[in-house]
C-alpha positions, 0 to 999 in steps of 0.5 A: 499409952497417952490419950489425945483429943483431936483438934476439933474436939479440943476446939468444941470444948473450948468454945463451949467452956468460953461461952459458959464462962462468960455467960454463966448458968441459967439463960435460955438455951436460945442463947447459949446457941447463938453465942456458942455459934458465934464463938465457933465462928470466932474460932473458924470451926465450920458448922451448921444450925438448926439441921433437920434429922428425920427418923428411919423407921422400917426403911422409910424416912420420916420427918418428926419435927427433929432438929439439930442445934449445930452440926459441927464439921467432921474435921479442921 
């Protein structure tokens, strides 16, 4: 049975590879994040940046300062 990637995975991986091809290694994470956000926009992949991520501990939601760099849409 042939394994297929879904279109969203292909779009995200393709965008990340394009950013790496254009910039190469060695820049700050913030530069890659900005460029990847731009590339996802060009590819019309919906996403949100710097989303808070609380920790649930014993049923209590705690804001401990975690943030997701990019939260990409569930489907295209």
